[in-house]
N, C-alpha and C positions, 0 to 999 in steps of 0.2 A: 267823686261826691266831694263837694267843699262844704264841710260843716262851720258856721261861724257861731262861737261862744262867747256870751257877754259874760266881761270879768277876765283878769289875767291872773290873780294871783292865789285864787281860790284853791282847794286841795283837790276837788273835782277837775276844775279846768286844767291843771298843771297834769294830773294823771289822763285827762284826755290827750293831750299834747304828747305825752310819753307813750302812749299806748297807740297813736296813729303814726308815731315816727317810722320811719322805714317803710309804711304801706303806700305803695304808687296809686291805690285806689282811693285813698282817703286824704282830704287835707283839712285839717284843722287850723282856723284862724281866730284867734284871740280878739276881742276889742273890749278895752275899759276906759277907765278915766286917764284922761280928761276927753278923750275923743267921744267916748260912750260913757253917759253920767245919767244913772237913774234918778237923781235929783235934779237934771234939767233935762225935761222932756225933749225939748227942741232939738237934742242932740241924738237920739234915738233912731230915728228912721234914717238920717243921711249916713250915719257911721254904719247901719247894718248895710244899706243899699249899697256904698261904695265897695263893700267886700263880696258882692255877688253871690249870696248864699244858696245852695240846694236845700239847707236845712238849718234851722237857728236852734242852738241849745240856750235856754235862759236859765242861766246858773248864777249870774250875779244876785246878791242879796243883802240885807240888813241881816246879820246873824248874831250880833250883842243881845242874848236872850234877856239877862236881867237888865240892860242899859234901856230895853226896849219899854220896860214898865215906866221909865221916865221920860221917855223919846217916843211917846205913841204917835205922834203925828209924824215923825220922821220915818218910824218903821213901817205904816201903813202907805207913805208917800213911795217908799223904796219897793216894797213887797207885794203892794197891792196896785198902785198906779203904775210905777215902772214896769212891773210884770206885764201888767196889761197893754202898756205902749208896746212893749217888746214883741209881745204876741201879734198886735195889732200891725206893727212894721213888718213882720213875716206874712202876714195875712195879705198887706198891701203889695208886696211881691211875689204873692202865689205860692209861698213854701211853707211847710209845716214848721211847728213849734214843739219842741221838747222841755217842758217846763221842770224844774226841780222844786219839789216842795218837801214837808216834813212828817214825820210821825207826831210831833207834838199837835196835829190837828184834831187827838183825841184826848178825853179826859183819863184814860187809864184805868177805868173801873170794870173793862170785860174781862172775865176770865177766859184766856187764850187768846189767840193773836187776830187782831183787827183785819176784816177785809175790807175790800174798797165799798162795800156796800153798808157797812157800819155808819152810824150818824157821826158827823164830826163837832165836837164839842171840846175846842181848845180850853184850857185852864189860864193861858199866860198872852199878853200882847203878841208877843212872837207869833204863837202860834196861831192867832186869830189873823194878823196881819197876812201870814202865809196862807191860811184858808181863803181871805180874801182876793189874794193874788189868784189862786187857783180859778176861783169864779171870773175874775176878770181876763183869764187867758182863756177859758172856756168860751166866753163871750164874745172876745176880739177874734179869734181864729178858729173856725170850725176844724181845722186840721192839726189838732193839737194831742199831744201825749203828756200828761201830768204824771209825774213819778215821785212818789213818797218815799223818803228814805231816813235812815237818821243814826245816830252813834257811829258816825263816819271819821273814819282815822286812816293815816297815809303816810309816806316819809316827807311830806310836804306840810307846811303851813303849823297851826295851833292844834291839838288834838289831844284828846285823853291818854292814848298810848304813848306819845311825847310826854306828856306832862308825869306819868308815872314814872318813866326811866328818868326823868329830871330830877324828882322828889327822892327817889331811892339814892342819887348819888350822895345826899345828905341827911337821909333819915332812915333808921332800923326800922322804924314802923310808919304805915301810913293808914290813916283813918279814910276809908272808902264806904260809900252809902251801898248797902246790901238789899235795900227794899224799892228800888227801881229795875225794872226789866225791861229788855229790849234786844234787838239785834244788831250786834258790832259789824260794820260794815265797812271793808276795805274801797277806798275811792279808786283803786287801780280795777279792783272787780267791777266795781259799778262802771266806769269808763269801758270796759270790756263790752259790758251789757249793753251800754248807751250807742256805742258804735253799732252792735248788731241791731238793734231796734231803730237806728237811723237809717240804715240800710232798706230795712223792709218796710218802715215807713213810708219812706220816698217811692218803692216799687209797688206796694198796694195801693188799694183803693182807701180813701180817708175813711169810710163810714165802716172798715175793718178793724180800724186799729185807733182811731181816736176814742179818747176817754180817761181815765184816772187809772194807775197802776200802783202797785206796792213793789219795792225794789230793793231790798237789805238782804245781809248777810244771811247764811241758814243756820238756824239755831239760836237759841233763847240764853241769855246770860244776865246776872246782875252786874250792876256796876263793879261790887267787890270782886265776883268771878272774873270778870275782865281781868283786872288789876291782878288778881293772883296769878293768873295766865301768862300775863306780860312778863312781871317779874320772875316766876319760874323759868320761862325760856331765856330772858336776861342771863339770869344766873347761870344757866347750864351752858351758855355761849360765852361766858367771861365777862357780862356785862354787869352793872350795877342791879343790885336785889335788896328787896326789904320785906319785913312782916306786914302783911294785911290786915288790919282791924276793922269788924264790921261796926258800921254805924247806921242810924236811920236818917232819913229824909229831915226828920224833926230836929236831929242834933246839928245839922247844917241849914238853918234857915236862910233861904234866897227870896230876893224880890220877887222872882217870877216862880209861878208853880209849875213842876214838872210832872206828866204822868207816871203813875206808879208803873204801868204796864203799857209800854208802848210797841210791843212785839206786832210785827206786820205779817200776814200772810201774803206770800209772793205768787201764788198759784196762777193768777190770771195773766201776769207777765210772761211767765214760763209757757203757758197754754198758747199764747197770741204769739210770742216772738220765738217760740222755740228756745229759750236760754234759762236756765237754772243758776241760781248763785251758788258758789261753793261756800261748805261750812266755813264757819268764820275762824275755828282755831289754827287749820294751816295757813289761812291769810293772815292771820296776826303774826304766826312765825315768820314768814316772809318777810313782813314787815319790821318786825323786831330786829331779824337778822341783817336787814339792810342799814337800820338805822346805826345798830352797833359798828357795821363795816365800816360806815361813812363819819364816825365819830372823828373830830379832831384828836391828834395826836396817836 
């Protein structure tokens, strides 16, 4: 099974490459700028076609949430038009697409976790552009799996877990928002689940799997809860630690509004693909231990 992934440097892309390494049944091929550039639509089909995929994972995206409020056109060009073009390219080659979307599709007012059937009402440009991308993917390729996730962390790139460890190097106390709730999601766990879904998507009839699914770590936490867990683990393993002070979203105003509750129910994915995501706490511990092990010096 050859999986072509758009993008080269993202957390999920690097996690997919790592998880497929050493598996003779899976080949992950990454393709990104300048060969495939979602800003240059004419590059998309030729780049994907040359890779001869059995399935395409659409992971490349515009992810600067606050900057998107100032770059509306660019965010929609990449996250909506670009995503649709990737799905269309896959359709023209007769292969399915797995598209990554976001928990920011919701406004955060629901009590309890969001299901795929809940109304999508994004609060910010980033969320709106990703929702438009979902719709473009669905319209362009009938053989689609749209995966919404959020609060992604990993040993790669920039993410909340790495930021907490970095701040703890120089601060005794860190202020962290305590009134935003979601599902901390390991990119490595996501990659494992996506590889399972990819295999089953190729094997099964498209009508049995095509649709929108939620995929995130099991269990809900606030940003402050996650920060405390990260720093407690780090301190226990000889790494940097700091106190966490609860603050509110209003204390840290940002250009883009975030949903207060973006927790996701992943029951549909588990039922369809037979894969449940692990609890977020042990996955965070594995990431923290790896980051501490790999620290310079």
